[in-house]
Every structure is written in C-alpha cells, then in structure tokens.
N, CA, C and O atoms as a GROMACS GRO file, in nm:
protein
  532
    1UNK      N    1   1.811   0.738   2.123
    1UNK     CA    2   1.710   0.635   2.139
    1UNK      C    3   1.633   0.618   2.008
    1UNK      O    4   1.591   0.717   1.948
    2UNK      N    5   1.615   0.496   1.966
    2UNK     CA    6   1.545   0.466   1.841
    2UNK      C    7   1.394   0.480   1.859
    2UNK      O    8   1.339   0.446   1.963
    3UNK      N    9   1.330   0.532   1.755
    3UNK     CA   10   1.184   0.545   1.759
    3UNK      C   11   1.122   0.411   1.721
    3UNK      O   12   1.189   0.323   1.667
    4UNK      N   13   0.993   0.398   1.748
    4UNK     CA   14   0.922   0.274   1.714
    4UNK      C   15   0.924   0.252   1.563
    4UNK      O   16   0.937   0.138   1.517
    5UNK      N   17   0.913   0.359   1.488
    5UNK     CA   18   0.915   0.346   1.341
    5UNK      C   19   1.049   0.291   1.292
    5UNK      O   20   1.052   0.207   1.202
    6UNK      N   21   1.160   0.338   1.351
    6UNK     CA   22   1.291   0.288   1.312
    6UNK      C   23   1.307   0.140   1.348
    6UNK      O   24   1.364   0.063   1.272
    7UNK      N   25   1.257   0.103   1.464
    7UNK     CA   26   1.266  -0.036   1.509
    7UNK      C   27   1.186  -0.127   1.416
    7UNK      O   28   1.235  -0.231   1.373
    8UNK      N   29   1.062  -0.086   1.385
    8UNK     CA   30   0.979  -0.165   1.294
    8UNK      C   31   1.038  -0.168   1.154
    8UNK      O   32   1.029  -0.269   1.085
    9UNK      N   33   1.098  -0.057   1.110
    9UNK     CA   34   1.162  -0.052   0.980
    9UNK      C   35   1.275  -0.152   0.969
    9UNK      O   36   1.288  -0.220   0.867
   10UNK      N   37   1.357  -0.162   1.073
   10UNK     CA   38   1.467  -0.260   1.073
   10UNK      C   39   1.412  -0.402   1.076
   10UNK      O   40   1.466  -0.491   1.010
   11UNK      N   41   1.305  -0.424   1.151
   11UNK     CA   42   1.245  -0.558   1.158
   11UNK      C   43   1.189  -0.598   1.021
   11UNK      O   44   1.202  -0.714   0.980
   12UNK      N   45   1.127  -0.505   0.950
   12UNK     CA   46   1.074  -0.534   0.817
   12UNK      C   47   1.188  -0.565   0.721
   12UNK      O   48   1.178  -0.659   0.642
   13UNK      N   49   1.296  -0.488   0.727
   13UNK     CA   50   1.411  -0.515   0.639
   13UNK      C   51   1.469  -0.654   0.665
   13UNK      O   52   1.504  -0.726   0.571
   14UNK      N   53   1.478  -0.692   0.792
   14UNK     CA   54   1.530  -0.824   0.826
   14UNK      C   55   1.434  -0.934   0.780
   14UNK      O   56   1.478  -1.039   0.733
   15UNK      N   57   1.304  -0.910   0.792
   15UNK     CA   58   1.206  -1.007   0.746
   15UNK      C   59   1.212  -1.026   0.595
   15UNK      O   60   1.208  -1.138   0.546
   16UNK      N   61   1.220  -0.914   0.521
   16UNK     CA   62   1.229  -0.924   0.376
   16UNK      C   63   1.363  -0.984   0.332
   16UNK      O   64   1.370  -1.047   0.227
   17UNK      N   65   1.469  -0.963   0.411
   17UNK     CA   66   1.598  -1.024   0.379
   17UNK      C   67   1.588  -1.177   0.384
   17UNK      O   68   1.656  -1.246   0.308
   18UNK      N   69   1.504  -1.228   0.472
   18UNK     CA   70   1.487  -1.372   0.486
   18UNK      C   71   1.381  -1.426   0.388
   18UNK      O   72   1.402  -1.528   0.323
   19UNK      N   73   1.268  -1.356   0.378
   19UNK     CA   74   1.155  -1.406   0.299
   19UNK      C   75   1.154  -1.358   0.154
   19UNK      O   76   1.088  -1.418   0.070
   20UNK      N   77   1.227  -1.252   0.125
   20UNK     CA   78   1.225  -1.196  -0.010
   20UNK      C   79   1.346  -1.235  -0.092
   20UNK      O   80   1.436  -1.304  -0.046
   21UNK      N   81   1.345  -1.189  -0.216
   21UNK     CA   82   1.455  -1.212  -0.310
   21UNK      C   83   1.491  -1.078  -0.374
   21UNK      O   84   1.405  -0.991  -0.386
   22UNK      N   85   1.617  -1.062  -0.416
   22UNK     CA   86   1.657  -0.938  -0.483
   22UNK      C   87   1.569  -0.912  -0.604
   22UNK      O   88   1.537  -1.003  -0.680
   23UNK      N   89   1.530  -0.784  -0.622
   23UNK     CA   90   1.437  -0.750  -0.729
   23UNK      C   91   1.469  -0.614  -0.788
   23UNK      O   92   1.544  -0.534  -0.732
   24UNK      N   93   1.410  -0.590  -0.905
   24UNK     CA   94   1.421  -0.462  -0.972
   24UNK      C   95   1.280  -0.405  -0.991
   24UNK      O   96   1.187  -0.478  -1.025
   25UNK      N   97   1.267  -0.275  -0.968
   25UNK     CA   98   1.140  -0.207  -0.989
   25UNK      C   99   1.163  -0.104  -1.098
   25UNK      O  100   1.236  -0.007  -1.079
   26UNK      N  101   1.101  -0.126  -1.213
   26UNK     CA  102   1.124  -0.042  -1.331
   26UNK      C  103   1.273  -0.030  -1.362
   26UNK      O  104   1.321   0.078  -1.398
   27UNK      N  105   1.347  -0.140  -1.347
   27UNK     CA  106   1.488  -0.144  -1.381
   27UNK      C  107   1.582  -0.097  -1.272
   27UNK      O  108   1.704  -0.103  -1.290
   28UNK      N  109   1.530  -0.050  -1.159
   28UNK     CA  110   1.612  -0.001  -1.049
   28UNK      C  111   1.605  -0.099  -0.932
   28UNK      O  112   1.499  -0.154  -0.904
   29UNK      N  113   1.718  -0.122  -0.862
   29UNK     CA  114   1.716  -0.213  -0.747
   29UNK      C  115   1.616  -0.164  -0.641
   29UNK      O  116   1.609  -0.045  -0.611
   30UNK      N  117   1.540  -0.259  -0.586
   30UNK     CA  118   1.443  -0.223  -0.482
   30UNK      C  119   1.453  -0.318  -0.363
   30UNK      O  120   1.353  -0.346  -0.296
   31UNK      N  121   1.572  -0.366  -0.336
   31UNK     CA  122   1.592  -0.452  -0.220
   31UNK      C  123   1.529  -0.588  -0.240
   31UNK      O  124   1.503  -0.630  -0.353
   32UNK      N  125   1.506  -0.657  -0.131
   32UNK     CA  126   1.442  -0.787  -0.135
   32UNK      C  127   1.291  -0.769  -0.131
   32UNK      O  128   1.238  -0.694  -0.049
   33UNK      N  129   1.223  -0.838  -0.220
   33UNK     CA  130   1.077  -0.830  -0.231
   33UNK      C  131   1.020  -0.969  -0.209
   33UNK      O  132   1.071  -1.067  -0.263
   34UNK      N  133   0.915  -0.978  -0.130
   34UNK     CA  134   0.846  -1.104  -0.108
   34UNK      C  135   0.727  -1.111  -0.202
   34UNK      O  136   0.642  -1.021  -0.202
   35UNK      N  137   0.720  -1.217  -0.281
   35UNK     CA  138   0.603  -1.243  -0.366
   35UNK      C  139   0.534  -1.366  -0.308
   35UNK      O  140   0.589  -1.475  -0.306
   36UNK      N  141   0.412  -1.346  -0.261
   36UNK     CA  142   0.333  -1.455  -0.204
   36UNK      C  143   0.227  -1.496  -0.306
   36UNK      O  144   0.154  -1.412  -0.358
   37UNK      N  145   0.219  -1.624  -0.334
   37UNK     CA  146   0.125  -1.676  -0.433
   37UNK      C  147  -0.007  -1.715  -0.369
   37UNK      O  148  -0.010  -1.764  -0.256
   38UNK      N  149  -0.115  -1.693  -0.442
   38UNK     CA  150  -0.249  -1.740  -0.404
   38UNK      C  151  -0.292  -1.691  -0.265
   38UNK      O  152  -0.342  -1.769  -0.184
   39UNK      N  153  -0.273  -1.563  -0.239
   39UNK     CA  154  -0.312  -1.501  -0.112
   39UNK      C  155  -0.460  -1.469  -0.115
   39UNK      O  156  -0.511  -1.420  -0.216
   40UNK      N  157  -0.530  -1.495  -0.006
   40UNK     CA  158  -0.672  -1.461   0.000
   40UNK      C  159  -0.687  -1.317   0.047
   40UNK      O  160  -0.639  -1.280   0.154
   41UNK      N  161  -0.753  -1.236  -0.035
   41UNK     CA  162  -0.783  -1.097  -0.002
   41UNK      C  163  -0.933  -1.083   0.013
   41UNK      O  164  -1.010  -1.139  -0.065
   42UNK      N  165  -0.975  -1.010   0.114
   42UNK     CA  166  -1.116  -0.993   0.142
   42UNK      C  167  -1.160  -0.854   0.099
   42UNK      O  168  -1.099  -0.754   0.137
   43UNK      N  169  -1.265  -0.848   0.019
   43UNK     CA  170  -1.310  -0.720  -0.036
   43UNK      C  171  -1.403  -0.645   0.058
   43UNK      O  172  -1.426  -0.526   0.038
   44UNK      N  173  -1.456  -0.710   0.159
   44UNK     CA  174  -1.552  -0.642   0.245
   44UNK      C  175  -1.533  -0.675   0.391
   44UNK      O  176  -1.428  -0.725   0.431
   45UNK      N  177  -1.636  -0.647   0.470
   45UNK     CA  178  -1.633  -0.676   0.613
   45UNK      C  179  -1.648  -0.827   0.633
   45UNK      O  180  -1.740  -0.888   0.579
   46UNK      N  181  -1.557  -0.885   0.708
   46UNK     CA  182  -1.554  -1.031   0.722
   46UNK      C  183  -1.670  -1.088   0.801
   46UNK      O  184  -1.705  -1.204   0.782
   47UNK      N  185  -1.731  -1.009   0.889
   47UNK     CA  186  -1.835  -1.062   0.976
   47UNK      C  187  -1.976  -1.051   0.918
   47UNK      O  188  -2.073  -1.084   0.985
   48UNK      N  189  -1.988  -1.004   0.795
   48UNK     CA  190  -2.120  -0.986   0.736
   48UNK      C  191  -2.140  -1.089   0.626
   48UNK      O  192  -2.059  -1.099   0.533
   49UNK      N  193  -2.248  -1.165   0.636
   49UNK     CA  194  -2.274  -1.271   0.540
   49UNK      C  195  -2.296  -1.218   0.398
   49UNK      O  196  -2.267  -1.288   0.301
   50UNK      N  197  -2.345  -1.095   0.385
   50UNK     CA  198  -2.376  -1.042   0.252
   50UNK      C  199  -2.256  -0.968   0.191
   50UNK      O  200  -2.268  -0.914   0.081
   51UNK      N  201  -2.143  -0.965   0.260
   51UNK     CA  202  -2.029  -0.890   0.209
   51UNK      C  203  -1.899  -0.966   0.238
   51UNK      O  204  -1.807  -0.912   0.299
   52UNK      N  205  -1.894  -1.090   0.192
   52UNK     CA  206  -1.777  -1.172   0.225
   52UNK      C  207  -1.706  -1.221   0.100
   52UNK      O  208  -1.667  -1.337   0.092
   53UNK      N  209  -1.687  -1.134   0.004
   53UNK     CA  210  -1.621  -1.171  -0.121
   53UNK      C  211  -1.472  -1.195  -0.097
   53UNK      O  212  -1.406  -1.118  -0.027
   54UNK      N  213  -1.421  -1.301  -0.154
   54UNK     CA  214  -1.281  -1.338  -0.137
   54UNK      C  215  -1.216  -1.348  -0.275
   54UNK      O  216  -1.275  -1.403  -0.368
   55UNK      N  217  -1.095  -1.294  -0.286
   55UNK     CA  218  -1.018  -1.301  -0.410
   55UNK      C  219  -0.885  -1.368  -0.378
   55UNK      O  220  -0.819  -1.332  -0.281
   56UNK      N  221  -0.846  -1.464  -0.458
   56UNK     CA  222  -0.713  -1.523  -0.447
   56UNK      C  223  -0.624  -1.455  -0.550
   56UNK      O  224  -0.658  -1.450  -0.668
   57UNK      N  225  -0.511  -1.402  -0.505
   57UNK     CA  226  -0.421  -1.329  -0.596
   57UNK      C  227  -0.277  -1.344  -0.548
   57UNK      O  228  -0.252  -1.384  -0.435
   58UNK      N  229  -0.184  -1.311  -0.638
   58UNK     CA  230  -0.044  -1.303  -0.601
   58UNK      C  231  -0.018  -1.163  -0.547
   58UNK      O  232  -0.066  -1.065  -0.603
   59UNK      N  233   0.059  -1.154  -0.439
   59UNK     CA  234   0.081  -1.026  -0.372
   59UNK      C  235   0.232  -1.007  -0.350
   59UNK      O  236   0.302  -1.097  -0.305
   60UNK      N  237   0.279  -0.886  -0.383
   60UNK     CA  238   0.420  -0.851  -0.361
   60UNK      C  239   0.428  -0.747  -0.250
   60UNK      O  240   0.349  -0.653  -0.246
   61UNK      N  241   0.523  -0.766  -0.159
   61UNK     CA  242   0.549  -0.670  -0.051
   61UNK      C  243   0.682  -0.600  -0.079
   61UNK      O  244   0.786  -0.665  -0.090
   62UNK      N  245   0.676  -0.467  -0.091
   62UNK     CA  246   0.793  -0.387  -0.128
   62UNK      C  247   0.808  -0.274  -0.027
   62UNK      O  248   0.709  -0.213   0.014
   63UNK      N  249   0.932  -0.246   0.013
   63UNK     CA  250   0.955  -0.134   0.104
   63UNK      C  251   0.910  -0.003   0.040
   63UNK      O  252   0.936   0.021  -0.078
   64UNK      N  253   0.843   0.080   0.118
   64UNK     CA  254   0.788   0.205   0.067
   64UNK      C  255   0.897   0.303   0.022
   64UNK      O  256   0.872   0.388  -0.064
   65UNK      N  257   1.016   0.292   0.080
   65UNK     CA  258   1.124   0.386   0.046
   65UNK      C  259   1.167   0.376  -0.100
   65UNK      O  260   1.233   0.466  -0.151
   66UNK      N  261   1.130   0.265  -0.168
   66UNK     CA  262   1.162   0.249  -0.310
   66UNK      C  263   1.053   0.306  -0.401
   66UNK      O  264   1.062   0.294  -0.523
   67UNK      N  265   0.952   0.369  -0.342
   67UNK     CA  266   0.843   0.434  -0.414
   67UNK      C  267   0.772   0.342  -0.513
   67UNK      O  268   0.761   0.375  -0.631
   68UNK      N  269   0.725   0.226  -0.467
   68UNK     CA  270   0.650   0.139  -0.558
   68UNK      C  271   0.514   0.201  -0.590
   68UNK      O  272   0.454   0.266  -0.504
   69UNK      N  273   0.467   0.181  -0.712
   69UNK     CA  274   0.340   0.241  -0.754
   69UNK      C  275   0.271   0.149  -0.853
   69UNK      O  276   0.334   0.063  -0.914
   70UNK      N  277   0.141   0.168  -0.869
   70UNK     CA  278   0.063   0.090  -0.963
   70UNK      C  279   0.118   0.110  -1.104
   70UNK      O  280   0.159   0.220  -1.141
   71UNK      N  281   0.119   0.003  -1.181
   71UNK     CA  282   0.167  -0.004  -1.320
   71UNK      C  283   0.319  -0.010  -1.334
   71UNK      O  284   0.370  -0.007  -1.446
   72UNK      N  285   0.392  -0.018  -1.224
   72UNK     CA  286   0.536  -0.038  -1.232
   72UNK      C  287   0.563  -0.186  -1.262
   72UNK      O  288   0.479  -0.271  -1.232
   73UNK      N  289   0.679  -0.215  -1.320
   73UNK     CA  290   0.716  -0.352  -1.353
   73UNK      C  291   0.818  -0.401  -1.251
   73UNK      O  292   0.921  -0.336  -1.228
   74UNK      N  293   0.789  -0.514  -1.191
   74UNK     CA  294   0.874  -0.576  -1.090
   74UNK      C  295   0.940  -0.700  -1.150
   74UNK      O  296   0.871  -0.790  -1.197
   75UNK      N  297   1.073  -0.704  -1.148
   75UNK     CA  298   1.146  -0.823  -1.190
   75UNK      C  299   1.201  -0.889  -1.065
   75UNK      O  300   1.294  -0.839  -1.002
   76UNK      N  301   1.142  -1.002  -1.030
   76UNK     CA  302   1.178  -1.076  -0.910
   76UNK      C  303   1.278  -1.185  -0.946
   76UNK      O  304   1.264  -1.249  -1.051
   77UNK      N  305   1.378  -1.206  -0.862
   77UNK     CA  306   1.488  -1.298  -0.894
   77UNK      C  307   1.440  -1.440  -0.920
   77UNK      O  308   1.495  -1.507  -1.008
   78UNK      N  309   1.342  -1.488  -0.846
   78UNK     CA  310   1.302  -1.628  -0.861
   78UNK      C  311   1.162  -1.648  -0.917
   78UNK      O  312   1.134  -1.752  -0.977
   79UNK      N  313   1.073  -1.552  -0.900
   79UNK     CA  314   0.933  -1.571  -0.939
   79UNK      C  315   0.900  -1.521  -1.078
   79UNK      O  316   0.799  -1.564  -1.135
   80UNK      N  317   0.981  -1.432  -1.136
   80UNK     CA  318   0.953  -1.383  -1.270
   80UNK      C  319   0.927  -1.233  -1.273
   80UNK      O  320   0.971  -1.160  -1.184
   81UNK      N  321   0.855  -1.189  -1.375
   81UNK     CA  322   0.828  -1.047  -1.396
   81UNK      C  323   0.679  -1.021  -1.376
   81UNK      O  324   0.594  -1.097  -1.424
   82UNK      N  325   0.649  -0.912  -1.305
   82UNK     CA  326   0.510  -0.881  -1.268
   82UNK      C  327   0.478  -0.735  -1.295
   82UNK      O  328   0.566  -0.649  -1.297
   83UNK      N  329   0.350  -0.709  -1.316
   83UNK     CA  330   0.297  -0.573  -1.320
   83UNK      C  331   0.232  -0.546  -1.185
   83UNK      O  332   0.150  -0.626  -1.140
   84UNK      N  333   0.267  -0.435  -1.120
   84UNK     CA  334   0.200  -0.398  -0.995
   84UNK      C  335   0.062  -0.346  -1.035
   84UNK      O  336   0.049  -0.234  -1.085
   85UNK      N  337  -0.039  -0.427  -1.012
   85UNK     CA  338  -0.173  -0.401  -1.066
   85UNK      C  339  -0.259  -0.315  -0.975
   85UNK      O  340  -0.324  -0.222  -1.022
   86UNK      N  341  -0.261  -0.345  -0.847
   86UNK     CA  342  -0.353  -0.278  -0.756
   86UNK      C  343  -0.291  -0.272  -0.616
   86UNK      O  344  -0.236  -0.371  -0.568
   87UNK      N  345  -0.301  -0.157  -0.552
   87UNK     CA  346  -0.250  -0.143  -0.416
   87UNK      C  347  -0.341  -0.222  -0.322
   87UNK      O  348  -0.462  -0.200  -0.319
   88UNK      N  349  -0.281  -0.314  -0.246
   88UNK     CA  350  -0.359  -0.396  -0.153
   88UNK      C  351  -0.340  -0.352  -0.009
   88UNK      O  352  -0.419  -0.391   0.077
   89UNK      N  353  -0.237  -0.272   0.020
   89UNK     CA  354  -0.214  -0.227   0.156
   89UNK      C  355  -0.092  -0.138   0.166
   89UNK      O  356   0.004  -0.152   0.090
   90UNK      N  357  -0.097  -0.046   0.261
   90UNK     CA  358   0.015   0.046   0.286
   90UNK      C  359   0.019   0.069   0.436
   90UNK      O  360  -0.069   0.135   0.492
   91UNK      N  361   0.123   0.015   0.501
   91UNK     CA  362   0.134   0.031   0.647
   91UNK      C  363   0.229   0.142   0.688
   91UNK      O  364   0.263   0.156   0.805
   92UNK      N  365   0.273   0.223   0.590
   92UNK     CA  366   0.366   0.331   0.618
   92UNK      C  367   0.512   0.294   0.597
   92UNK      O  368   0.595   0.381   0.574
   93UNK      N  369   0.543   0.166   0.605
   93UNK     CA  370   0.680   0.117   0.583
   93UNK      C  371   0.691   0.029   0.459
   93UNK      O  372   0.794   0.027   0.392
   94UNK      N  373   0.584  -0.044   0.430
   94UNK     CA  374   0.580  -0.128   0.310
   94UNK      C  375   0.449  -0.104   0.237
   94UNK      O  376   0.351  -0.054   0.293
   95UNK      N  377   0.450  -0.141   0.110
   95UNK     CA  378   0.327  -0.141   0.031
   95UNK      C  379   0.310  -0.282  -0.024
   95UNK      O  380   0.406  -0.346  -0.068
   96UNK      N  381   0.185  -0.329  -0.020
   96UNK     CA  382   0.152  -0.460  -0.076
   96UNK      C  383   0.068  -0.436  -0.202
   96UNK      O  384  -0.027  -0.358  -0.202
   97UNK      N  385   0.106  -0.506  -0.309
   97UNK     CA  386   0.038  -0.491  -0.436
   97UNK      C  387  -0.012  -0.625  -0.486
   97UNK      O  388   0.056  -0.727  -0.474
   98UNK      N  389  -0.133  -0.625  -0.543
   98UNK     CA  390  -0.177  -0.738  -0.622
   98UNK      C  391  -0.096  -0.730  -0.750
   98UNK      O  392  -0.092  -0.626  -0.816
   99UNK      N  393  -0.029  -0.840  -0.786
   99UNK     CA  394   0.057  -0.841  -0.904
   99UNK      C  395   0.004  -0.937  -1.008
   99UNK      O  396  -0.060  -1.037  -0.976
  100UNK      N  397   0.031  -0.905  -1.134
  100UNK     CA  398  -0.008  -0.989  -1.246
  100UNK      C  399   0.120  -1.034  -1.316
  100UNK      O  400   0.203  -0.951  -1.354
  101UNK      N  401   0.135  -1.164  -1.332
  101UNK     CA  402   0.254  -1.219  -1.399
  101UNK      C  403   0.254  -1.174  -1.544
  101UNK      O  404   0.153  -1.181  -1.614
  102UNK      N  405   0.370  -1.129  -1.589
  102UNK     CA  406   0.386  -1.090  -1.729
  102UNK      C  407   0.454  -1.202  -1.804
  102UNK      O  408   0.545  -1.267  -1.752
  103UNK      N  409   0.410  -1.226  -1.927
  103UNK     CA  410   0.468  -1.331  -2.011
  103UNK      C  411   0.558  -1.265  -2.114
  103UNK      O  412   0.525  -1.160  -2.168
  104UNK      N  413   0.670  -1.328  -2.139
  104UNK     CA  414   0.764  -1.275  -2.239
  104UNK      C  415   0.727  -1.335  -2.374
  104UNK      O  416   0.720  -1.457  -2.389
  105UNK      N  417   0.703  -1.249  -2.473
  105UNK     CA  418   0.663  -1.296  -2.605
  105UNK      C  419   0.750  -1.234  -2.712
  105UNK      O  420   0.784  -1.116  -2.705
  106UNK      N  421   0.788  -1.312  -2.812
  106UNK     CA  422   0.868  -1.261  -2.924
  106UNK      C  423   0.779  -1.180  -3.016
  106UNK      O  424   0.667  -1.221  -3.046
  107UNK      N  425   0.828  -1.064  -3.062
  107UNK     CA  426   0.749  -0.979  -3.150
  107UNK      C  427   0.812  -0.966  -3.288
  107UNK      O  428   0.752  -0.906  -3.378
  108UNK      N  429   0.932  -1.019  -3.307
  108UNK     CA  430   0.993  -1.014  -3.440
  108UNK      C  431   1.091  -1.130  -3.455
  108UNK      O  432   1.125  -1.198  -3.358
  109UNK      N  433   1.136  -1.151  -3.578
  109UNK     CA  434   1.226  -1.262  -3.607
  109UNK      C  435   1.364  -1.244  -3.544
  109UNK      O  436   1.436  -1.342  -3.525
  110UNK      N  437   1.401  -1.121  -3.511
  110UNK     CA  438   1.534  -1.098  -3.453
  110UNK      C  439   1.534  -1.114  -3.301
  110UNK      O  440   1.626  -1.067  -3.233
  111UNK      N  441   1.432  -1.181  -3.249
  111UNK     CA  442   1.421  -1.215  -3.107
  111UNK      C  443   1.404  -1.094  -3.016
  111UNK      O  444   1.430  -1.103  -2.896
  112UNK      N  445   1.359  -0.982  -3.070
  112UNK     CA  446   1.321  -0.870  -2.983
  112UNK      C  447   1.201  -0.917  -2.902
  112UNK      O  448   1.116  -0.990  -2.952
  113UNK      N  449   1.194  -0.876  -2.779
  113UNK     CA  450   1.086  -0.923  -2.693
  113UNK      C  451   1.016  -0.807  -2.624
  113UNK      O  452   1.070  -0.697  -2.612
  114UNK      N  453   0.897  -0.835  -2.581
  114UNK     CA  454   0.822  -0.740  -2.500
  114UNK      C  455   0.744  -0.820  -2.397
  114UNK      O  456   0.730  -0.941  -2.408
  115UNK      N  457   0.693  -0.751  -2.298
  115UNK     CA  458   0.614  -0.819  -2.196
  115UNK      C  459   0.467  -0.793  -2.222
  115UNK      O  460   0.428  -0.682  -2.260
  116UNK      N  461   0.387  -0.895  -2.201
  116UNK     CA  462   0.243  -0.879  -2.217
  116UNK      C  463   0.174  -0.942  -2.096
  116UNK      O  464   0.225  -1.036  -2.035
  117UNK      N  465   0.059  -0.889  -2.064
  117UNK     CA  466  -0.016  -0.938  -1.949
  117UNK      C  467  -0.077  -1.073  -1.983
  117UNK      O  468  -0.129  -1.093  -2.093
  118UNK      N  469  -0.071  -1.163  -1.888
  118UNK     CA  470  -0.137  -1.293  -1.901
  118UNK      C  471  -0.287  -1.266  -1.895
  118UNK      O  472  -0.343  -1.252  -1.786
  119UNK      N  473  -0.353  -1.259  -2.008
  119UNK     CA  474  -0.491  -1.211  -2.019
  119UNK      C  475  -0.592  -1.285  -1.930
  119UNK      O  476  -0.672  -1.218  -1.866
  120UNK      N  477  -0.592  -1.419  -1.923
  120UNK     CA  478  -0.692  -1.484  -1.838
  120UNK      C  479  -0.680  -1.445  -1.691
  120UNK      O  480  -0.782  -1.426  -1.623
  121UNK      N  481  -0.557  -1.431  -1.640
  121UNK     CA  482  -0.538  -1.392  -1.500
  121UNK      C  483  -0.591  -1.251  -1.479
  121UNK      O  484  -0.662  -1.224  -1.381
  122UNK      N  485  -0.557  -1.160  -1.569
  122UNK     CA  486  -0.602  -1.021  -1.557
  122UNK      C  487  -0.754  -1.014  -1.560
  122UNK      O  488  -0.813  -0.938  -1.483
  123UNK      N  489  -0.817  -1.090  -1.647
  123UNK     CA  490  -0.963  -1.088  -1.656
  123UNK      C  491  -1.026  -1.140  -1.527
  123UNK      O  492  -1.124  -1.083  -1.480
  124UNK      N  493  -0.970  -1.246  -1.470
  124UNK     CA  494  -1.022  -1.300  -1.345
  124UNK      C  495  -1.012  -1.197  -1.234
  124UNK      O  496  -1.107  -1.181  -1.157
  125UNK      N  497  -0.898  -1.126  -1.224
  125UNK     CA  498  -0.883  -1.025  -1.120
  125UNK      C  499  -0.981  -0.911  -1.140
  125UNK      O  500  -1.041  -0.863  -1.044
  126UNK      N  501  -0.998  -0.868  -1.264
  126UNK     CA  502  -1.090  -0.757  -1.291
  126UNK      C  503  -1.232  -0.795  -1.250
  126UNK      O  504  -1.303  -0.714  -1.190
  127UNK      N  505  -1.274  -0.915  -1.281
  127UNK     CA  506  -1.409  -0.959  -1.243
  127UNK      C  507  -1.423  -0.966  -1.092
  127UNK      O  508  -1.524  -0.922  -1.036
  128UNK      N  509  -1.323  -1.022  -1.027
  128UNK     CA  510  -1.330  -1.039  -0.882
  128UNK      C  511  -1.333  -0.904  -0.811
  128UNK      O  512  -1.410  -0.887  -0.717
  129UNK      N  513  -1.251  -0.809  -0.854
  129UNK     CA  514  -1.247  -0.681  -0.787
  129UNK      C  515  -1.368  -0.595  -0.820
  129UNK      O  516  -1.402  -0.506  -0.742
  130UNK      N  517  -1.434  -0.618  -0.933
  130UNK     CA  518  -1.555  -0.544  -0.966
  130UNK      C  519  -1.668  -0.576  -0.868
  130UNK      O  520  -1.759  -0.495  -0.850
  131UNK      N  521  -1.663  -0.692  -0.806
  131UNK     CA  522  -1.764  -0.728  -0.705
  131UNK      C  523  -1.764  -0.628  -0.592
  131UNK      O  524  -1.867  -0.598  -0.533
  132UNK      N  525  -1.644  -0.575  -0.561
  132UNK     CA  526  -1.628  -0.482  -0.449
  132UNK      C  527  -1.705  -0.352  -0.470
  132UNK      O  528  -1.751  -0.292  -0.372
  133UNK      N  529  -1.719  -0.307  -0.592
  133UNK     CA  530  -1.780  -0.177  -0.623
  133UNK      C  531  -1.926  -0.168  -0.590
  133UNK      O  532  -1.987  -0.063  -0.611
   0.00000   0.00000   0.00000
C-alpha cells in the first residue's frame, strides 16, 4: 500500500511534467522545473493592516530530491538562467525559490562568457525583503 507521501510525490512529479520544463541545476539534470513569473509573496500576516508587505518576484519550484539550495544556478529550457536567491517555501517534497534572472555578458574578445546578476532586479528584491526584518 502506498503512503500519502508517495502519492503526493507522484502527483507533484506529474504536475511538474505538465507545468515545468527540463532544467539543469549547477549543470546536473533536475527534472522539470516550473518558473512562475511575477508571483506575489507576502512577507507578513495577511490579516494585519500594519504587516501586509507584498513582493512580486519570479519563483522556481524544484523537487527536493535534487537538493536545490540558495546560490545554485538553474538553467531552464525556456525561461533562461537563474540564480536561486532565497528559499520561499519547503513542503517536504518540493522547494520554492525566489530566483533572479542572470544575464550573459562577454568578458573578452574571444567570446568567453560569464553570468552576472541583473543588478536592478536584485536591488529591488533586496529592498523589498528588507521590509520583512
């Protein structure tokens, strides 16, 4: 007999198979990952007028079995390359991260490239999340 965790695990895999795209986490396959754009995250208790800060951010949902962690680089098949910036949720089967889009920039004439953080987006997130403290 299957446990509830196994049943929910299969349901999450099927959901990500439909909603996600093949991705790499630090160069290793991590199954299908869903990247949701402009998600509203609430920093405090929703029913209190003095603590209703809202942040709009891009959020990636990754299966926990792939060991996603802050500062890892996610290469998504359709959305681009992201830095896992901040853990937004962990339900035991998946982890949700606030992600920052990385821009590809040339660093030499021989077309060597590196990734750099899109500075305005990073600054906006840092300001928004500092409200929570």
